[in-house]
C-alpha positions in Angstrom: 11.7 10.3 9.0 9.5 8.2 6.6 7.9 11.0 4.6 8.9 10.3 1.0 8.6 13.9 -0.2 11.3 14.9 2.3 14.0 13.5 0.1 15.4 14.6 -3.3 14.1 12.2 -5.9 15.4 10.9 -9.2 12.2 12.1 -10.9 13.0 15.7 -9.8 16.5 15.6 -11.3 15.1 14.3 -14.6 12.3 16.9 -14.7 15.0 19.5 -14.4 16.9 17.8 -17.3 19.9 17.2 -15.1 20.9 13.7 -16.0 20.9 13.7 -19.8 24.3 12.2 -21.0 25.7 12.4 -17.5 27.8 9.9 -15.5 25.7 8.4 -12.7 27.0 6.5 -9.7 24.2 4.1 -8.9 24.5 2.6 -5.4 22.3 -0.5 -5.7 21.5 -3.5 -3.5 22.3 -6.6 -5.6 23.3 -8.7 -2.6 21.7 -11.8 -4.0 22.1 -15.4 -2.8 24.3 -17.5 -5.1 25.5 -21.1 -5.2 28.4 -22.2 -7.5 28.0 -19.0 -9.5 24.3 -19.5 -10.0 21.9 -16.8 -8.7 19.3 -18.4 -6.4 16.9 -15.4 -6.2 16.9 -12.4 -8.6 14.2 -10.4 -6.8 16.7 -7.6 -5.9 18.1 -7.5 -9.4 14.6 -7.1 -10.9 13.8 -4.4 -8.3 16.6 -2.2 -9.7 15.4 -2.3 -13.3 12.9 0.6 -13.1 15.7 3.0 -12.0 18.1 1.5 -14.5 15.6 2.0 -17.3 14.9 5.5 -16.3 18.6 6.4 -16.3 19.1 4.7 -19.7 16.3 6.8 -21.2 18.5 9.8 -20.2 21.3 8.2 -22.1 23.4 8.3 -18.9 26.5 6.3 -18.3 25.7 4.2 -15.3 28.3 2.9 -12.8 26.6 0.3 -10.6 28.1 -0.2 -7.2 27.0 -2.9 -4.8 28.2 -5.6 -2.4 27.5 -9.4 -2.1 27.9 -11.2 1.2 30.3 -10.2 4.0 33.8 -10.8 2.6 36.8 -9.7 4.6 39.0 -10.1 1.5 38.4 -10.8 -2.2 36.5 -14.0 -2.8 35.7 -15.1 -6.4 32.5 -16.7 -5.1 31.3 -13.3 -4.1 32.4 -11.3 -7.1 29.9 -9.1 -8.8 31.2 -10.5 -12.1 28.7 -13.3 -11.7 25.9 -10.8 -12.1 26.9 -9.9 -15.6 25.2 -12.9 -17.3 21.9 -12.1 -15.6 21.9 -8.6 -17.1 22.9 -10.0 -20.5 19.9 -12.5 -20.3 17.6 -9.5 -19.7 18.9 -7.4 -22.6 21.5 -5.3 -20.9 25.2 -5.0 -21.9 27.2 -4.5 -18.8 31.0 -4.1 -18.6 32.8 -5.4 -15.5 35.4 -3.3 -13.7 37.7 -5.1 -11.2 38.8 -1.8 -9.6 37.5 1.8 -9.5 40.6 3.0 -11.2 39.8 0.7 -14.1 36.5 2.5 -14.4 37.7 6.0 -14.5 38.8 6.2 -18.2 35.9 4.2 -19.5 33.3 6.3 -17.6 34.7 9.5 -19.2 33.9 8.5 -22.7 30.8 10.0 -24.3 29.5 6.5 -25.2 26.4 5.4 -23.1 27.2 2.3 -21.1 26.6 0.4 -17.9 29.6 -0.5 -15.8 29.5 -2.9 -12.9 32.1 -2.3 -10.1 33.6 -5.2 -8.3 32.1 -6.1 -4.9 32.7 -2.9 -2.8 33.4 -5.0 0.3 36.5 -6.4 -1.4 38.1 -3.0 -0.6 38.8 -2.2 3.0 37.8 1.4 2.5 34.2 0.5 2.1 33.9 -0.6 5.8 36.5 1.5 7.5 35.4 4.9 6.3 38.6 5.6 4.2 38.1 9.1 2.7 40.5 8.3 -0.2 38.4 5.3 -1.2 35.2 7.5 -1.0 36.9 10.0 -3.2 37.9 7.3 -5.7 34.3 6.3 -6.1 32.9 9.8 -6.2 35.3 10.8 -9.0 33.8 8.2 -11.3 30.6 10.2 -11.8 28.8 13.5 -12.0 25.7 12.4 -10.1 24.9 10.0 -7.3 21.7 7.9 -7.1 21.0 5.7 -4.0 18.7 2.8 -4.8 20.0 0.5 -2.1 17.2 0.4 0.5 18.6 -2.6 2.3 21.8 -0.8 3.3 20.4 2.6 4.3 21.1 1.8 8.0 24.8 1.1 7.3 27.7 3.5 7.7 29.5 2.0 4.7 31.5 4.5 2.7 29.4 4.2 -0.5 26.3 4.8 1.6 27.2 7.4 4.2 30.2 9.2 2.8 30.3 9.2 -1.0 26.9 11.1 -1.4 28.3 14.1 0.4 31.1 14.4 -2.2 28.5 15.4 -4.7 26.7 18.8 -4.6 23.3 18.6 -2.9 21.5 19.0 -6.3 23.6 16.2 -7.8 22.4 13.4 -5.4 19.1 11.7 -4.9 17.2 8.6 -4.0 16.1 6.1 -6.7 12.7 4.7 -7.6 13.1 1.6 -5.4 14.0 3.6 -2.2 11.2 6.0 -2.9 8.7 3.2 -3.3 9.8 1.5 -0.1 9.5 4.8 1.9 6.0 5.4 0.4 4.8 1.9 1.3 6.0 2.2 4.9 4.7 5.8 5.3 1.2 4.7 4.2 1.3 1.7 6.4 2.3 3.6 9.5 0.4 6.8 9.0 -2.6 5.9 6.9 -3.4 2.3 7.8 -6.6 0.6 6.7 -8.2 -0.9 9.7 -7.9 -3.4 11.3 -4.1 -3.2 11.1 -2.6 -6.6 11.8 1.0 -7.5 12.4 2.4 -11.1 12.2 5.6 -11.1 14.1 7.9 -14.1 14.4 11.5 -15.2 13.9 14.6 -14.8 16.0 16.6 -11.6 16.6 14.4 -10.9 19.6 16.4 -7.9 20.7 15.4 -6.2 17.4 11.8 -7.3 17.3 10.8 -6.1 20.8 11.6 -2.4 20.0 9.6 -2.9 16.8 6.7 -4.2 18.7 6.9 -1.3 21.1 6.6 1.2 18.2 3.9 -0.8 16.5 1.7 -0.8 19.6 1.1 2.9 18.9 -0.6 2.1 15.6 -1.8 -1.5 15.3 -5.0 -3.3 16.2 -3.9 -6.9 16.4 -0.5 -8.6 16.9 -0.1 -12.3 16.0 3.0 -13.6 17.8 4.8 -16.7 16.6 8.1 -18.5 17.3 10.6 -17.5 18.4 9.7 -14.1 19.7 6.5 -15.4 21.5 8.5 -17.5 23.9 10.1 -14.4 25.6 6.6 -13.1 26.3 5.4 -16.6 27.4 8.4 -16.9 29.7 7.7 -13.5 31.2 4.1 -14.7 32.1 5.4 -18.0 33.6 4.0 -20.1 30.7 5.8 -23.3 29.4 8.4 -22.7 26.8 10.3 -26.0 26.7 13.8 -25.4 25.4 12.7 -22.7 23.0 14.6 -19.5 22.4 14.0 -17.1 25.3 15.5 -13.7 25.9 15.4 -13.6 29.7 16.9 -10.1 29.9 13.8 -8.8 28.2 11.3 -10.1 30.8 10.4 -6.7 32.3 10.0 -5.1 28.9 7.8 -8.0 27.7 5.5 -7.5 30.7 5.4 -3.8 30.0 4.5 -4.4 26.4 1.8 -6.8 27.4 0.3 -4.2 29.7 0.6 -1.5 27.1 -1.3 -3.7 24.6 -4.0 -4.4 27.3 -4.4 -0.8 28.2 -4.9 0.2 24.6 -7.3 -2.7 23.8 -4.9 -4.1 21.3 -5.2 -7.9 20.8 -1.9 -9.6 21.5 -2.4 -13.2 20.4 -0.3 -16.2 21.5 -0.3 -19.6 19.8 -2.4 -22.3 21.4 -0.4 -25.1 19.8 3.0 -25.7 18.0 4.9 -28.0 15.8 8.2 -28.7 17.6 11.7 -29.9 17.1 13.7 -31.8 19.7 17.0 -31.0 21.4 17.6 -27.9 19.3 16.1 -25.6 16.6 17.7 -27.9 14.0 16.8 -31.2 15.8 14.3 -33.8 14.6 11.0 -32.1 13.4 7.8 -33.5 15.0 4.8 -33.3 12.6 2.4 -33.8 15.4 1.0 -30.7 17.0 1.7 -30.0 20.7 -0.5 -27.9 22.9 1.2 -24.8 24.1 0.9 -25.8 27.7 2.5 -29.2 27.0 5.9 -27.9 25.8 8.4 -29.9 27.8 12.2 -29.4 28.3 13.9 -30.6 25.2 11.1 -29.4 23.0 11.6 -26.3 20.8 8.5 -24.7 19.3 9.5 -24.0 15.7 6.2 -23.0 14.1 2.5 -22.8 15.0 0.1 -25.7 15.1 -3.2 -26.2 13.2 -5.5 -24.6 15.8 -3.4 -21.4 15.8 -3.1 -21.5 12.0 -6.9 -21.5 11.8 -7.2 -18.6 14.2 -4.5 -16.5 12.7 -5.7 -17.2 9.1 -9.2 -15.8 10.0 -7.6 -12.6 11.5 -5.5 -12.1 8.4 -8.3 -12.7 6.0 -10.3 -9.8 7.5 -7.4 -7.4 8.0 -7.3 -4.0 6.3 -3.5 -3.6 6.6 -0.9 -6.4 7.2 2.8 -6.3 8.2 4.7 -9.5 8.2 8.2 -9.5 9.8 10.0 -12.7 10.8 9.6 -16.2 9.7 8.1 -19.0 11.8 10.2 -22.0 10.7 13.5 -22.6 8.9 13.8 -21.4 5.3 16.3 -24.3 4.7 13.8 -26.9 5.9 10.6 -26.7 3.8 8.7 -29.1 6.0 8.8 -26.4 8.8 7.3 -23.8 6.6 3.9 -25.3 6.0 2.3 -23.2 8.8 3.9 -20.0 7.5 2.9 -20.9 4.0 -0.8 -21.3 4.9 -0.7 -17.8 6.5 1.1 -16.3 3.5 -1.5 -17.7 1.2 -4.2 -16.2 3.3 -2.5 -12.8 3.0 -2.2 -13.2 -0.7 -5.9 -13.9 -1.0 -6.8 -10.8 0.9 -6.4 -8.5 -2.1 -8.2 -5.6 -0.5 -5.6 -5.2 2.3 -2.4 -3.2 2.3 0.3 -5.8 2.7 4.0 -5.6 3.4 6.5 -8.5 3.9 9.9 -7.7 5.4 12.9 -9.6 6.6 15.2 -11.8 4.6 13.9 -15.2 5.6 10.3 -14.2 5.2 11.0 -12.9 1.7 12.8 -16.1 0.8 9.9 -18.2 2.0 7.5 -16.1 -0.1 9.7 -16.7 -3.1 9.8 -20.4 -2.4 6.0 -20.5 -2.3 5.8 -18.5 -5.6 3.7 -15.7 -4.0 6.0 -12.8 -4.7 3.7 -11.2 -7.3 0.5 -11.7 -5.3 1.3 -11.1 -1.6 1.6 -7.3 -1.8 4.8 -5.3 -1.3 7.9 -7.3 -0.6 10.5 -5.1 1.1 14.1 -5.5 -0.1 15.4 -4.4 3.3 15.5 -6.1 6.7 17.7 -4.0 8.9 16.7 -0.8 7.2 13.0 -1.7 7.5 13.4 -2.2 11.3 15.4 1.0 11.7 12.8 3.1 9.9 9.9 1.5 11.8 11.6 2.0 15.1 12.8 5.6 14.5 16.5 4.6 14.6 19.1 6.7 12.7 19.3 5.8 9.0 22.6 7.3 7.7 21.9 6.4 4.1 18.9 8.8 3.9 20.4 11.9 5.5 22.3 13.1 2.3 19.0 13.4 0.5 17.0 15.5 2.9 15.4 18.2 0.8 
């Protein structure tokens, strides 16, 4: 259910003067990439600030809870302590708490403050549904605010259990989650025409259900590596040694027929830039026609003819959804094609534009387009779950 008004909002609690001088457990998504303790991208940190500022205006004590990475035990390289300097640089005084128990006394003082809990995934209870751990977290605060869009599809304790330990009128979604839901709702239910989707990247098993849902709404689908090769294989077209999900052949053919019957344009690349031997093999800067892909060649991104075709479609679109990157975010030379298309999207300022998926967002940031390309979603898995009508446990506690 995408309808933003279906969920209790932070604004409604503030209008009812509920949060003044209260303790607030703020489940955030601060899962940022770091290297040697240095934050590589602060987009998710900045995305939290509107909610943080609104709570500070209420003179609330804020307990920020988040995770970083996928640790199976405490790892100093993934500690949330490394986030404290960023907040200090942006004018916020944040106290670090290595354990929820260390937070309990501090959070009960009347002094307004911001407390950062240690990485939730350092504690086994976060992933195994331990009710004692959930109660430890809930006892830290009077209210619960969820502003972690990227984890809404998870069953983690802080997402799917802790909210229920607060009264219904003491829990709500934050400004970021509300914004994400609004953007997706408008795209799926009130799209400006033509509605164009640029779909690429791996995780084919996730992308095909997404495409099946989108065919109920969109006008044009621009396919790119690697998802396009499963469709090409189903049609008997050359794919070289590119990634193919052979188990999805029948579904791919059904989707091709569905698009044809609804007069939806499903566009395939006419040329590629390729690697050799594997996705990480030597990158060939010379374009190869789609029909010339040979065994040993892996189509990694689209070629110049396809770039020109796709760019024109994006330039005239009324709504655009980008999900999945064509290329490798760690190899900038493979991102030239995606970069050209992203810039075309940035120039189409009249279109409703949403970019989702971790690698796509990282590429947008590398290109410096994050402030001009439209709405950059902070969620990958949650975005897919909402767009494909899958269960989203992290939203259920807030149904109004």
